TORPA-4810 file (N, C-alpha, C, O; in nm, 3 decimals):
<nodes>
NODE_1_0.083_-0.118_0.000_0.000_0.000_0.000_0.088_0.124_0.000_0.089_0.199_-0.098_M
NODE_2_0.162_0.149_0.108_0.248_0.266_0.119_0.387_0.220_0.154_0.405_0.110_0.208_C
NODE_3_0.486_0.303_0.124_0.621_0.265_0.158_0.693_0.380_0.227_0.669_0.497_0.198_S
NODE_4_0.779_0.344_0.316_0.867_0.435_0.387_0.972_0.343_0.447_0.944_0.225_0.470_S
NODE_5_1.090_0.393_0.474_1.193_0.306_0.532_1.148_0.249_0.666_1.190_0.139_0.702_E
NODE_6_1.064_0.319_0.740_1.022_0.275_0.872_0.896_0.188_0.869_0.871_0.116_0.966_L
NODE_7_0.818_0.191_0.762_0.687_0.127_0.762_0.692_-0.025_0.760_0.592_-0.089_0.793_L
NODE_8_0.804_-0.083_0.722_0.812_-0.228_0.719_0.786_-0.290_0.856_0.744_-0.405_0.865_D
NODE_9_0.812_-0.215_0.962_0.797_-0.264_1.097_0.666_-0.222_1.164_0.638_-0.266_1.275_E
NODE_10_0.585_-0.139_1.099_0.466_-0.083_1.162_0.338_-0.125_1.091_0.338_-0.161_0.974_L
NODE_11_0.228_-0.118_1.165_0.095_-0.139_1.107_0.056_-0.008_1.038_0.072_0.100_1.095_V
NODE_12_0.006_-0.019_0.915_-0.032_0.099_0.838_-0.180_0.091_0.805_-0.228_-0.011_0.756_V
NODE_13_-0.254_0.201_0.832_-0.397_0.209_0.799_-0.422_0.335_0.720_-0.353_0.436_0.739_R
NODE_14_-0.520_0.330_0.631_-0.561_0.450_0.558_-0.662_0.526_0.643_-0.750_0.466_0.705_L
NODE_15_-0.650_0.659_0.646_-0.747_0.742_0.718_-0.885_0.726_0.656_-0.899_0.732_0.534_G
NODE_16_-0.986_0.706_0.739_-1.122_0.681_0.687_-1.189_0.808_0.637_-1.257_0.805_0.535_K
NODE_17_-1.172_0.919_0.707_-1.248_1.037_0.671_-1.198_1.105_0.544_-1.277_1.171_0.476_C
NODE_18_-1.073_1.091_0.510_-1.019_1.158_0.391_-0.999_1.063_0.275_-0.966_1.107_0.166_W
NODE_19_-1.019_0.935_0.295_-1.020_0.834_0.192_-0.911_0.851_0.086_-0.943_0.875_-0.031_Q
NODE_20_-0.783_0.840_0.124_-0.678_0.853_0.023_-0.678_0.734_-0.073_-0.707_0.621_-0.035_P
NODE_21_-0.645_0.762_-0.199_-0.632_0.659_-0.302_-0.501_0.683_-0.377_-0.451_0.796_-0.377_V
NODE_22_-0.445_0.580_-0.440_-0.321_0.600_-0.515_-0.335_0.716_-0.613_-0.432_0.726_-0.689_P
NODE_23_-0.235_0.803_-0.610_-0.238_0.925_-0.691_-0.256_1.048_-0.604_-0.212_1.157_-0.642_G
NODE_24_-0.319_1.033_-0.486_-0.331_1.144_-0.391_-0.195_1.169_-0.328_-0.117_1.076_-0.309_D
NODE_25_-0.167_1.295_-0.294_-0.050_1.326_-0.214_-0.083_1.286_-0.071_-0.189_1.321_-0.019_K
NODE_26_0.007_1.212_-0.007_-0.020_1.158_0.126_0.096_1.181_0.221_0.209_1.209_0.180_I
NODE_27_0.066_1.170_0.351_0.169_1.161_0.453_0.113_1.076_0.567_-0.007_1.048_0.572_N
NODE_28_0.200_1.036_0.656_0.159_0.949_0.765_0.167_1.017_0.899_0.242_1.113_0.919_G
NODE_29_0.088_0.965_0.992_0.089_1.013_1.130_0.117_0.892_1.219_0.046_0.792_1.214_K
NODE_30_0.221_0.903_1.299_0.253_0.797_1.394_0.160_0.812_1.513_0.154_0.918_1.576_I
NODE_31_0.085_0.705_1.544_-0.011_0.709_1.653_0.045_0.637_1.776_0.147_0.568_1.767_T
NODE_32_-0.022_0.654_1.888_0.016_0.581_2.009_-0.045_0.442_2.006_-0.163_0.426_2.035_N
NODE_33_0.033_0.343_1.971_-0.013_0.205_1.976_-0.092_0.155_1.857_-0.130_0.038_1.855_G
NODE_34_-0.118_0.239_1.757_-0.196_0.195_1.641_-0.118_0.202_1.511_-0.177_0.191_1.403_S
NODE_35_0.012_0.219_1.518_0.093_0.225_1.398_0.084_0.360_1.329_0.087_0.464_1.393_G
NODE_36_0.074_0.356_1.196_0.073_0.478_1.115_-0.061_0.490_1.043_-0.110_0.393_0.985_V
NODE_37_-0.119_0.609_1.048_-0.242_0.638_0.973_-0.202_0.728_0.856_-0.138_0.831_0.875_I
NODE_38_-0.242_0.687_0.736_-0.210_0.761_0.614_-0.329_0.849_0.576_-0.441_0.801_0.565_V
NODE_39_-0.302_0.978_0.557_-0.405_1.075_0.519_-0.361_1.152_0.395_-0.243_1.156_0.362_N
NODE_40_-0.459_1.211_0.326_-0.426_1.302_0.217_-0.362_1.426_0.277_-0.398_1.468_0.387_R
NODE_41_-0.267_1.484_0.206_-0.193_1.599_0.262_-0.281_1.722_0.281_-0.246_1.810_0.360_T
NODE_42_-0.393_1.731_0.209_-0.480_1.848_0.223_-0.595_1.825_0.321_-0.689_1.903_0.325_N
NODE_43_-0.588_1.719_0.399_-0.695_1.687_0.494_-0.682_1.764_0.624_-0.574_1.809_0.661_G
NODE_44_-0.796_1.778_0.694_-0.797_1.848_0.823_-0.700_1.783_0.922_-0.628_1.852_0.993_K
NODE_45_-0.699_1.649_0.927_-0.613_1.579_1.023_-0.466_1.607_0.995_-0.387_1.619_1.088_N
NODE_46_-0.429_1.618_0.869_-0.291_1.647_0.833_-0.254_1.788_0.875_-0.144_1.811_0.926_T
NODE_47_-0.343_1.882_0.853_-0.313_2.020_0.887_-0.298_2.040_1.038_-0.223_2.127_1.082_L
NODE_48_-0.369_1.959_1.118_-0.362_1.969_1.264_-0.246_1.888_1.322_-0.211_1.905_1.439_K
NODE_49_-0.187_1.801_1.242_-0.088_1.705_1.291_0.039_1.774_1.341_0.091_1.864_1.276_M
NODE_50_0.088_1.731_1.457_0.212_1.787_1.509_0.328_1.736_1.425_0.328_1.622_1.377_S
NODE_51_0.427_1.820_1.407_0.542_1.788_1.324_0.613_1.661_1.372_0.665_1.584_1.291_F
NODE_52_0.617_1.641_1.505_0.689_1.527_1.562_0.625_1.393_1.525_0.694_1.291_1.521_E
NODE_53_0.495_1.392_1.498_0.424_1.268_1.466_0.416_1.242_1.315_0.373_1.134_1.273_R
NODE_54_0.456_1.337_1.235_0.446_1.325_1.090_0.559_1.239_1.034_0.673_1.246_1.079_R
NODE_55_0.525_1.157_0.934_0.624_1.072_0.868_0.596_1.077_0.717_0.481_1.070_0.674_I
NODE_56_0.702_1.087_0.639_0.686_1.088_0.494_0.656_0.947_0.446_0.726_0.852_0.482_D
NODE_57_0.553_0.933_0.364_0.518_0.804_0.305_0.487_0.826_0.157_0.464_0.938_0.113_V
NODE_58_0.487_0.718_0.082_0.454_0.724_-0.061_0.380_0.597_-0.098_0.392_0.495_-0.031_A
NODE_59_0.303_0.605_-0.205_0.231_0.487_-0.253_0.331_0.386_-0.306_0.426_0.421_-0.375_W
NODE_60_0.309_0.259_-0.272_0.392_0.150_-0.323_0.353_0.126_-0.468_0.238_0.094_-0.497_N
NODE_61_0.446_0.142_-0.558_0.418_0.130_-0.702_0.390_-0.014_-0.746_0.338_-0.036_-0.856_R
NODE_62_0.422_-0.110_-0.663_0.402_-0.250_-0.699_0.287_-0.312_-0.621_0.289_-0.430_-0.585_Q
NODE_63_0.185_-0.230_-0.594_0.068_-0.277_-0.520_-0.016_-0.368_-0.607_-0.020_-0.353_-0.729_M
NODE_64_-0.085_-0.462_-0.543_-0.185_-0.538_-0.618_-0.300_-0.445_-0.659_-0.310_-0.333_-0.609_P
NODE_65_-0.383_-0.492_-0.748_-0.495_-0.411_-0.798_-0.605_-0.404_-0.691_-0.696_-0.486_-0.689_D
NODE_66_-0.594_-0.304_-0.602_-0.686_-0.287_-0.491_-0.780_-0.170_-0.523_-0.739_-0.074_-0.588_I
NODE_67_-0.905_-0.180_-0.478_-0.999_-0.070_-0.496_-1.023_-0.002_-0.362_-1.022_-0.067_-0.258_E
NODE_68_-1.043_0.129_-0.367_-1.057_0.211_-0.248_-1.189_0.286_-0.252_-1.233_0.326_-0.360_Y
NODE_69_-1.256_0.306_-0.137_-1.381_0.382_-0.136_-1.355_0.533_-0.145_-1.267_0.586_-0.077_P
NODE_70_-1.431_0.599_-0.231_-1.422_0.745_-0.245_-1.564_0.798_-0.254_-1.647_0.744_-0.327_V
NODE_71_-1.592_0.906_-0.179_-1.726_0.964_-0.180_-1.727_1.088_-0.270_-1.638_1.173_-0.262_K
NODE_72_-1.830_1.096_-0.355_-1.848_1.213_-0.440_-1.987_1.270_-0.420_-2.080_1.200_-0.378_I
NODE_73_-2.001_1.399_-0.451_-2.131_1.466_-0.446_-2.162_1.516_-0.587_-2.078_1.580_-0.652_K
NODE_74_-2.283_1.487_-0.634_-2.326_1.531_-0.766_-2.445_1.624_-0.749_-2.547_1.585_-0.693_I
NODE_75_-2.433_1.749_-0.797_-2.544_1.844_-0.800_-2.601_1.839_-0.941_-2.527_1.850_-1.040_K
NODE_76_-2.731_1.823_-0.950_-2.793_1.813_-1.082_-2.935_1.867_-1.079_-2.991_1.894_-0.973_S
NODE_77_-2.991_1.880_-1.198_-3.132_1.915_-1.212_-3.211_1.785_-1.207_-3.167_1.682_-1.258_L
NODE_78_-3.328_1.790_-1.145_-3.412_1.670_-1.133_-3.469_1.635_-1.271_-3.525_1.721_-1.339_D
NODE_79_-3.455_1.510_-1.310_-3.517_1.464_-1.435_-3.545_1.315_-1.424_-3.477_1.243_-1.351_K
NODE_80_-3.643_1.271_-1.497_-3.683_1.131_-1.498_-3.567_1.044_-1.547_-3.509_1.071_-1.652_L
NODE_81_-3.534_0.941_-1.471_-3.431_0.846_-1.512_-3.289_0.889_-1.481_-3.194_0.820_-1.520_G
NODE_82_-3.271_1.001_-1.410_-3.136_1.053_-1.382_-3.053_0.954_-1.301_-2.938_0.927_-1.335_L
NODE_83_-3.110_0.900_-1.194_-3.036_0.807_-1.109_-2.991_0.685_-1.187_-2.878_0.638_-1.170_L
NODE_84_-3.078_0.632_-1.272_-3.042_0.516_-1.354_-2.930_0.551_-1.451_-2.840_0.470_-1.475_A
NODE_85_-2.935_0.671_-1.508_-2.832_0.714_-1.602_-2.697_0.728_-1.532_-2.594_0.689_-1.586_E
NODE_86_-2.698_0.785_-1.412_-2.575_0.799_-1.334_-2.518_0.662_-1.299_-2.399_0.637_-1.319_I
NODE_87_-2.603_0.573_-1.248_-2.557_0.438_-1.210_-2.500_0.363_-1.329_-2.397_0.297_-1.317_A
NODE_88_-2.565_0.372_-1.443_-2.517_0.306_-1.564_-2.383_0.362_-1.607_-2.293_0.287_-1.647_S
NODE_89_-2.369_0.491_-1.599_-2.244_0.558_-1.636_-2.129_0.514_-1.546_-2.019_0.488_-1.593_N
NODE_90_-2.155_0.506_-1.416_-2.053_0.463_-1.320_-2.012_0.319_-1.349_-1.893_0.286_-1.346_I
NODE_91_-2.108_0.235_-1.376_-2.080_0.095_-1.409_-1.995_0.083_-1.535_-1.900_0.004_-1.538_S
NODE_92_-2.028_0.160_-1.638_-1.949_0.158_-1.763_-1.807_0.207_-1.740_-1.716_0.173_-1.817_R
NODE_93_-1.786_0.286_-1.636_-1.653_0.336_-1.602_-1.576_0.237_-1.514_-1.471_0.270_-1.459_S
NODE_94_-1.630_0.117_-1.502_-1.565_0.008_-1.428_-1.549_0.039_-1.280_-1.444_0.014_-1.221_E
NODE_95_-1.654_0.094_-1.222_-1.657_0.120_-1.079_-1.785_0.062_-1.021_-1.885_0.046_-1.091_S
NODE_96_-1.781_0.030_-0.893_-1.897_-0.022_-0.823_-1.949_0.086_-0.728_-1.870_0.158_-0.666_N
NODE_97_-2.080_0.096_-0.716_-2.141_0.189_-0.620_-2.153_0.115_-0.487_-2.224_0.015_-0.477_I
NODE_98_-2.083_0.165_-0.385_-2.086_0.103_-0.253_-2.202_0.154_-0.169_-2.258_0.081_-0.088_L
NODE_99_-2.237_0.282_-0.189_-2.355_0.339_-0.123_-2.400_0.461_-0.200_-2.322_0.522_-0.274_S
NODE_100_-2.528_0.498_-0.180_-2.579_0.618_-0.246_-2.689_0.680_-0.160_-2.758_0.612_-0.085_S
NODE_101_-2.703_0.811_-0.173_-2.808_0.886_-0.105_-2.845_1.003_-0.194_-2.757_1.073_-0.245_Q
NODE_102_-2.973_1.023_-0.213_-3.020_1.131_-0.299_-3.118_1.219_-0.223_-3.207_1.169_-0.155_T
NODE_103_-3.100_1.350_-0.235_-3.187_1.446_-0.169_-3.240_1.544_-0.274_-3.162_1.611_-0.341_E
NODE_104_-3.372_1.551_-0.289_-3.433_1.645_-0.382_-3.456_1.776_-0.308_-3.518_1.778_-0.202_I
NODE_105_-3.406_1.885_-0.365_-3.422_2.017_-0.306_-3.551_2.081_-0.359_-3.612_2.030_-0.453_Q
NODE_106_-3.591_2.191_-0.299_-3.717_2.256_-0.336_-3.712_2.323_-0.473_-3.817_2.350_-0.531_S
NODE_107_-3.595_2.350_-0.526_-3.582_2.422_-0.652_-3.551_2.328_-0.770_-3.482_2.367_-0.865_N
NODE_108_-3.602_2.205_-0.765_-3.581_2.103_-0.869_-3.434_2.064_-0.885_-3.392_2.014_-0.989_Y
NODE_109_-3.358_2.087_-0.781_-3.218_2.045_-0.779_-3.209_1.915_-0.701_-3.290_1.888_-0.613_Q
NODE_110_-3.110_1.834_-0.734_-3.087_1.708_-0.666_-2.943_1.704_-0.619_-2.851_1.730_-0.696_V
NODE_111_-2.923_1.671_-0.492_-2.789_1.645_-0.438_-2.779_1.495_-0.418_-2.854_1.436_-0.339_D
NODE_112_-2.687_1.433_-0.489_-2.666_1.288_-0.478_-2.527_1.262_-0.425_-2.429_1.322_-0.469_S
NODE_113_-2.519_1.171_-0.330_-2.391_1.132_-0.271_-2.367_0.985_-0.304_-2.453_0.901_-0.281_Y
NODE_114_-2.250_0.956_-0.359_-2.214_0.819_-0.394_-2.080_0.785_-0.333_-1.987_0.866_-0.337_F
NODE_115_-2.070_0.667_-0.276_-1.940_0.613_-0.239_-1.908_0.508_-0.345_-1.982_0.412_-0.364_T
NODE_116_-1.797_0.530_-0.415_-1.757_0.445_-0.527_-1.629_0.370_-0.494_-1.550_0.415_-0.411_L
NODE_117_-1.608_0.257_-0.559_-1.480_0.188_-0.548_-1.395_0.231_-0.667_-1.436_0.217_-0.782_S
NODE_118_-1.276_0.284_-0.638_-1.185_0.329_-0.743_-1.045_0.273_-0.720_-1.008_0.238_-0.608_V
NODE_119_-0.968_0.266_-0.828_-0.832_0.212_-0.820_-0.727_0.320_-0.797_-0.620_0.294_-0.742_K
NODE_120_-0.759_0.443_-0.840_-0.661_0.552_-0.831_-0.732_0.684_-0.857_-0.850_0.687_-0.891_S
NODE_121_-0.658_0.793_-0.839_-0.715_0.924_-0.872_-0.741_0.933_-1.023_-0.836_0.999_-1.065_T
NODE_122_-0.658_0.868_-1.102_-0.679_0.866_-1.248_-0.813_0.798_-1.282_-0.887_0.847_-1.368_E
NODE_123_-0.843_0.687_-1.215_-0.970_0.616_-1.235_-1.086_0.706_-1.193_-1.187_0.713_-1.262_H
NODE_124_-1.072_0.774_-1.080_-1.177_0.864_-1.031_-1.202_0.977_-1.132_-1.317_1.010_-1.159_L
NODE_125_-1.097_1.035_-1.187_-1.113_1.142_-1.286_-1.183_1.091_-1.412_-1.262_1.163_-1.473_L
NODE_126_-1.154_0.968_-1.451_-1.222_0.908_-1.566_-1.372_0.898_-1.540_-1.453_0.929_-1.627_K
NODE_127_-1.409_0.857_-1.419_-1.550_0.846_-1.381_-1.615_0.984_-1.381_-1.723_1.003_-1.439_I
NODE_128_-1.551_1.081_-1.318_-1.606_1.216_-1.310_-1.623_1.277_-1.449_-1.726_1.336_-1.478_I
NODE_129_-1.522_1.263_-1.533_-1.533_1.318_-1.669_-1.645_1.253_-1.748_-1.712_1.319_-1.827_N
NODE_130_-1.665_1.125_-1.727_-1.774_1.055_-1.794_-1.910_1.104_-1.744_-2.003_1.123_-1.822_S
NODE_131_-1.921_1.125_-1.612_-2.046_1.173_-1.554_-2.080_1.316_-1.599_-2.197_1.350_-1.613_L
NODE_132_-1.978_1.397_-1.620_-2.001_1.536_-1.662_-2.069_1.546_-1.798_-2.121_1.651_-1.834_K
NODE_133_-2.068_1.439_-1.874_-2.133_1.437_-2.006_-2.285_1.426_-1.995_-2.356_1.447_-2.094_K
NODE_134_-2.335_1.393_-1.876_-2.480_1.387_-1.854_-2.530_1.530_-1.842_-2.486_1.604_-1.754_I
NODE_135_-2.622_1.570_-1.929_-2.665_1.711_-1.940_-2.722_1.768_-1.811_-2.701_1.887_-1.783_K
NODE_136_-2.792_1.690_-1.733_-2.856_1.742_-1.611_-2.756_1.770_-1.498_-2.789_1.841_-1.404_A
NODE_137_-2.636_1.715_-1.508_-2.537_1.732_-1.401_-2.473_1.870_-1.410_-2.427_1.912_-1.515_I
NODE_138_-2.473_1.939_-1.295_-2.417_2.074_-1.289_-2.279_2.079_-1.225_-2.195_2.160_-1.264_Q
NODE_139_-2.254_1.991_-1.125_-2.128_1.997_-1.052_-2.100_1.862_-0.987_-2.192_1.795_-0.939_E
NODE_140_-1.974_1.823_-0.986_-1.931_1.701_-0.918_-1.810_1.735_-0.833_-1.714_1.795_-0.881_I
NODE_141_-1.815_1.697_-0.705_-1.702_1.723_-0.615_-1.670_1.598_-0.535_-1.758_1.516_-0.508_T
NODE_142_-1.545_1.584_-0.498_-1.503_1.478_-0.408_-1.530_1.525_-0.266_-1.491_1.636_-0.229_R
NODE_143_-1.596_1.441_-0.188_-1.635_1.476_-0.052_-1.530_1.423_0.045_-1.483_1.309_0.033_V
NODE_144_-1.494_1.508_0.141_-1.395_1.467_0.241_-1.463_1.434_0.371_-1.396_1.397_0.468_N
</nodes>
């Protein structure tokens, strides 16, 4: 997953709230008794992290083909069949939907949240670019 000269001896976990995936800039935090937690460098936990607990880490380039959960938010106009079109598009992009939640706003806007399985930031960008081709979609953001 990640490499550092020190990590061979420690337990390494990915931070849950910032959901790092290969391609993200990352660093590690040495914890008390739980090994190293890897977070995205632009995450709240990283910004609060004391310098003494910080450790430089990098993605292992020889990782097996692992998929990681990433949450995205899609703002769109409400239209018949939109959810099916989004789900089909995600599937064609070779990703699985792990969870979804849709909220219809009063102004015919829809906020949809999806947790997707992705292999890398490159894979995530491929999915997002494919979704942007759906006319009703106004904005797509990665949720932290």
